[in-house]
N, C-alpha and C positions, 0 to 999 in steps of 0.2 A: 504493499500500499504506500508506504513512505520510502522515497528513494534514499538509499544509504549515504551516498556521496553528498547529496544535497544537504541533509541534516548535519552531516559531519562538517562540511565547509561552513555552514551557518554558525555552528557551535564554535569552531576555531576562530571565526571572525570576531565573535563576541568576547571570547576569553582573552584574546590578545589586546583588548582595550582595557587599560588599567582603570579600575573603578573602586579601589580600596577606600573604605570610609574611615573616619577619624573620630574616636570616642571623646577626644579632648577638645573638639571644636563645637561650640554651641550653634554654629551656623547651620542652615538647612538648605540644601544638603550639606553635609559636613566636609565634603571635598568637591572642588570645582570640576574635577576630572569625571565625575559621574555624569555630567552633562554630555560628555563626548559620546558615551554609549547611548544616552537618551536621544540625541539627534540622529544617530545611526538608526535606532529603532523606529523613530518617526518616519524616516525615509523608507525603511523596509515595510512598514505597515501601509504606507501610501502605495508602494509598489505592488503589494499583494492584493490591494483592493478593499482594505478596511475603510470604514466611514467614521465620521465624528471624531477624528483623531485630534487629541489635545495634549500638549505638553505645558503644564501650568508652571507658575512661578516657583513652586517648591520641588520641581523635577519629578512630578508624577505624570505618567503617560497613561491616558485612557483612550480606548477606541471601541467601536461597535461593529459587530457583524449582524446586520439586520435579519429578522426572521424571513424564512422563505416558505412558510405555511400559513394557511388562512385562519386556522383556529388559534386561540390564545393558549400559550403555555408559559410557565414561569420564566422570567428573565434570569439567567444564571451568569456567573462570572468566573474568570480564571486569573490568578494573580501570582506573580513572581517578583523577586527583587533583583536589582541591577548591581548593587554594591557587592564587594567581596570583603572578607574578614580582615581586620587590622592585626589579627594574631600572627599572621605570616605574610610576607610580601606578595603582592599580586602584580608587581611591575616586571615587564619584560617576560611575560609567560611564553614559553616555547613548548607547545604541545607536541607529543610524540604518539604516533599511531602504531599499535602492535596488532598486526593482522593475524587472524587465526591463532590466537593465544593457546599455547599448549600446556599451561600449568607449570611452567618453569619460572625461575627467577627472572625479573626484568631489570636490566641494568639501566637505571635512570641517568646516571652520570658516571661515566668511566673514570674521568679525571679525579673526581671527588669520592669515588667508591660508594655511591649512593644506589642502593638496590631495593627494589620493591619485591618482596619475597612472600610466596604463599605459605612458607613456614611460619611467618609472623602474622600475615594478613590472609587468613584462611579463606575469606569470602572470594578471593580471586579464583579459586577452583570452581566456583559456580559458572565461570564464564569461559570455560575451555571451548575453543573453536570460534570464539567471537572476536570482534575488533575492540580493543581497549585503548582509550586515550589517556595518557599519563602526562606528568610534568617532566622537566629535565632535571628534577631534583633540587632546583634552586629557588623555586617559587611554589605557591599553591597553584591549582589549576583554574579554579573559579566555577567548577560545575555547581557549586553552591553560590548562586542559584542561576547561573547562566545556562545550565541544562534546562531548568524550568522555563526560562525566557525563550530558549530555542524551541522547546516543545510547543509552547503556546503559539508562537508565530507560525511554526510549521503546520500545526493543526488548523489554524485559521486560514492559512494559504490553501490547504487541502480542501477545506469546506467551500471556499470561494471557487476553486477550480472544479468542484463536483457538486453542482446545484441539485443533482438528483438525490443527494443526501439531505433529508429534511431535518430542520432544526428551528427552534425559536430564536428570539433575540439573545445574542451573547455579548457580554461586556468583558473586556480585558483590562488589566492594569499592571504596570510595572512600577515598583516603588523604589525609592532610594533608602539608604541608611538603616536597612533591616538589621544588619550585623551589629550596629551600635544601639539597638533597641528603640529606634525612632521611626521605623518603617511605616507604622500605621498612625503616627501622631497627627499628621495633617491630611490623612486620607478622608476625602469627602464621601461618606457613605450615601448621602442623599443624591449627590451628583452621579455616583456610580450606578445607583438605581437598579440593583439586582435583588432578587428575593433570597438568594444564597450564593456562595462562591466556594472555590477550592483554591488553596495555595498548592502550586506544584513545587514543593520545596522539601520533599522527603529524600530518603537515601535509596536503599536497594530496591530492586524491582519487587513490586507487590505491596510495599508499605502503604497502609491506609490508617490515618491517625486522627482521633478526635479527642484525645486527652494529652495534656502537656503539663509541664511543671508550673507551679506558682513560682515566681521569681522576684528576688530583691537583690540589690547591691548593698554592701556594707563597707564603709571607709573607716578604718580604725587608725586614729592618730595618737601616737604615744610620745609624750614630751619628756625629755630627759634634762640633765644638767651636766655641762662639761667643765671640768677643772683639770689642772695638771695631774697626769696619772701618778706621779710620784707623791702627791699630797692628796689623793682622792678619797682616802678612807673616811667614811661617814659623810661625804659631801657629793661625790659623783653619783649621778643617776644615769645609767647607760640605757637609752631607749631601745637599743638593739637587743640587749639581754632580756628586757622586759617583753619585747615583741616575741622572742623565742618562747618565753613563758606563756604568753597569751595564746600562741599557736598550739602549745602543748595542752592548754586547758580545754580545747575543743576535742570532741570524740575522734580518736585517731583513725578509726575505720570508716568514718562518714565523709569520705572524699571521693571524687569521681572515679579514680582508678581502682576503688575497692567496692563500688556499688553498681547495681544494675536494676532493670525493671522499674518498679515503683519506688525504690529506695532513694531517699533524698541525700543531700550532701552540703558541706561547706567547701567552697573551692577558693583557695588562696591563689590568685592569678597574677598578682603584682606586689612587689615589696621593695621599697626604697628607704634608705635611712643612713643615719650616722649617730653619734652619741647623743646629740641634742634632740633629734626628731626622727622617728621611723613611722612610715605610713604603710599599712597592710590593706590591700584591696581584695575583698571577698565577693563572690557571688553565692547566694543562698538559694537552694532549690528543694522543693518537695511537691509531690502530687497532691498530698492530703493537706487541706486547708488548715486544720488544727495543728498538724505537725509543722507546717510552714510557720505559723505564728510562734510556735514553741522555739523554733530555731532562731528566729529574730530575737526573741526574749532572752535566749541563752547568751547570745553575744552581748546583749546589753547588761545582763546580770554579771558576766565575767568582768566587764568594765567597771561596774559598781564595786565589785569585790576588790579589784586592783586599786581603785581609788581609796577604798576604806583602809586597806592595808598600808597604803602610802601616807595616809593622812592628808592627802591633797589630791586635786584632780590632775592626774597625769595621763589618763586614757579618755579619749573622746570618741564616740561612735556615732556615725551618721548613716542611717539606713533609709534606702529609697525603694519602694515597690516598683517593679518593672512591668510585669504582666501576670495574669492569673490563668488557672486551668480552664480551658474552653469547654470541658465536658458539661458543665452546668448549662451552657447555652446550646449545646449540640443535642443532648439527650432528648429534649422536647421535640426535635425535628430529625429523629434518627433515620427517617426515610432517605435523607440526603446522603447518608453513609451507606445504607443498604443498597441504594442505587449504584454506587460505585463498585461495591462488592459484586453485584450482578454483572456489571460490565466486565470487570476483571475476569470473572469465571467464564464469561462468553467468549473471551479472546485467549483463553488458556493460561491465565495468570493465577497463581495461588495467592489469595489475599493474605497479607500479614498484618492483622489488626493488632496494634500494640501502642502503648503510650509513648509520646515523644519525650526523650530525655533532653529537653531543650524547649524552645519556643519558636513560633513563626509569627509573621504578621497576622496570621489567622486567629491567633489567640486574642490579640488586642481587638481585631475587627469583630470577632464574635461578641465581645462586650460592648461594641459600638453599634450593635444591632444587625450585623451582617454575619450570620452563621457561616463558618469557614473551616471545614476539615482540611486535612493535609494529605496530599497524594505523592507517591514516590516521583523523583526526578531522575534517579538512576545512579547518582554518584556515591562514592565511598571515600572515607578517610578525609573528610572535610577539614579545611583550615590548616593544611600543612603540605609538606613536599611530597607526601605519599598519596595524595588525592588522585583518583582515577574515575573514569566513567566508561562503561561498555556502550558502544553505539547502539547495539540492539535494545538496550534498556531504554534509551531515549526514544527509539522508534516505538516501543511498546507503550511508553508514557503518552506519546502523541496519539496513538490509537485509542488509549483510554479516554483522552479528551474528546475525540471524535465520537466514541461510543457513548459517552455521557450525554452529549447534546442530542444524539439520536434517541437515546432512551427516554430523555425528558419529553421530547416531541411525541413519542409513542404513548406516553401516559397522559392521555387527555383528561 
């Protein structure tokens, strides 16, 4: 149905445009370079025949594929984000194509001895015989979420070229700054005007998700006091030593690398400091709302204890909620999940319905009144040098989009 070279070329065009977002910049979007891909997408949408194409002042792209049936069916939408993670560089991406992968080690970079191995990344073995797109080991790939962008554009193009496939009105949107938690902040749900939507932002083929973490950030600032080390007794307060004690006060096993499924965690993702001041940056995650609140209170309680022991305020905690579990908003409209499960089975995909150990624009959009489950985009090992995507998975994701709009049109 979908021409392999065509979707591959489109994906490579998008990932070679640097769109890394910046968590430290309050501007919207957080990086000017996201506009570069936005303008390319506007041109591509015009070329394939989409209508009502709009790129607004906040770098959101919306477009419409009009209905080609006489009876009314729900307007639905598809959403992906254009930015890539600031966790690892997305500059100068050099994709590599591995044709007919045979289950062996993939040398990403001979000079730097960087190897993508199924001994460590077992999921690779699912894709024997397929075409895999990898990095050259020095950047991320950007399949998160340019695979989703590619799939939506390709699906819309296919529907325009095949008017015999009946569908209702379809809305699409590409968002900026998802990777820094702002992707849905300025999304105009009323303007989008869909009854529900899907983010194409999952990982391996078959993933279908309507539950995600509740999420918050915690900034822990520890203030010390520096004096000459030779005369420090009873006077020096070493903020780095206190930071080490603070880290140790949290449950040692409740970290990303030791948890799975519905288990929550505290993730220390950044630490800077010296004797006088150390800052710990955490993300707090849990699927259960009560446990989520308990996690936030635990960090605050540890800070209170440290201050009480010191007899002064040396630890300050700033916690900000980021997003919440979309399950509460999806369960009342579970037919929108059931529909995707039907489509996947119809085209030979085994649905993998599981909780997201993270979040998508869809979690925030669901709370803004746009129920928005998440569908696989095909990539693996996001946010790092070992990221890859099988082309066949992108093709299947595109077929899922086409299947969804047809299924909605059938359910009068």
